[in-house]
N, C-alpha and C positions, 0 to 999 in steps of 0.2 A: 504494500500500500504506500505508505510514506508520502513523499512529495508528489507522486502522480495523482493521488486523490485530492490534494490541495490544488494542484494545477486544474483538475476538472472542476472543483468547486469555484475557484477563481474565475474560470471561463463562464460558468453558470451565472455568477454574480456580475459579470461584465468587466472583469479585471484581469484577464489572461495576460501573461507575459510581464508582470510587474513583481519582481522578487521581494520588494519591500512589503507588498500586500500579502504574499505567502507567509511571511513571518507573523503578520497580524492574525491570519487565519489559524496558524499553528497555536497561537495563544488563546484563541476563542474556542476551537473544537478539536477533539482528538481525531486521529485518522479514522477510527471506527465510527465516530459520530458523523464525520463528513461522508463516509460511505453510506450510512443509514439515511442521511438527508438526501443524498443524490438518488438513492433507490426509491425513496418515497416520492420525491419530486418528479421522478420519471414515470410515476403512475402506479407503482406497486401498492397494493392495499396492505394495511397492517397485518392481516391474516397471511397474505402471501409472503410478506417480509419475515414474519415470525417463523413460518415454515422454512423459508430459504436459509435462515440463520440458525435454525434448530433451537429456538428459544420459545418459551410460552408467551402467549399474547399479553398476559398481565405484566410481565417483565418488560416487554417491548413497549407497552402503553406507558409505563413509567418513564422510559427513555424518551419517548416521543413528547410526553408532557414536559419533561425537563428542557428539551430543545425548544418547545413552544414558549415556555416561560422565559427562556433566554432570548426569544425573538429571532432565532437563527433559522427556524422552520415555522412557517405559517400555514394555517388551515384555511383553504379557500373553498368555494362552492364545488369546484371540480377536483379537489384533492389537496395535496400538500404542495407548497411552493417555497422557494428560497428567495429572499430579498434580491432584487435585480441590480443593485448598485452598492458600492462601498458606502455611499452616502446613507443608505437605509439599512445596511447590515451592521449589527451591533459591533462595537469596537473591542469588546472583551471585558474581563472583570475590572472592577474599579480599583486599580493598584498602579504603582509606579511603573512596572514593566509595561503594562498596557499603554500608559501615557507616553512612555519612551518609544515604543514601537510605532504608535500612531503618529507621533511627532516626526519620527524618521520617515515614515511613509508620506506624510504631508510635505515635509521640507525637501524630500527628494524630487518633488515635482510630479511624482507618479499619480497622486490623487487628482491633481488638476488635469493631467493628460487623460486619465480615465474619463473624467467628466466631459472633456472636449471630444474625445473619441466617441463616447456614448451619444453625444449630441449629433455628431455628423452621421452616425449610423441610425439615428432615429427617424421615424416617418415624418415628424414635424420638420426636421431639417430638410428632408427631401421635398416636402411640400412648399417650403419657403425658398428653395434654391433659385437662383436667377437663371 
């Protein structure tokens, strides 16, 4: 798993290719949590996920509830979703390490590049292009 799962998660969030953001993600979720988030966001039901992971649904429900409480996984009408921008993805636990990682991410210019890249890839930018 390791960095590959964080790369997939960063891509889903809209922050692929930014190493400073990978460090933020590593501080927010474990590789196992990232895998679970991706599986559920890809449309797997909790029952399917419990079966594929060989765990009982009650234990899985507790893990899902924890991810939802931390706002890294959201429940929508069509299933589970992952916030689509670092702007809306939680920064991590309230501690100095989190502040330092997010400060590095912000000061590197990566955060701003992600926002600009996301704007140019958005349907709104396409509709307003000259």
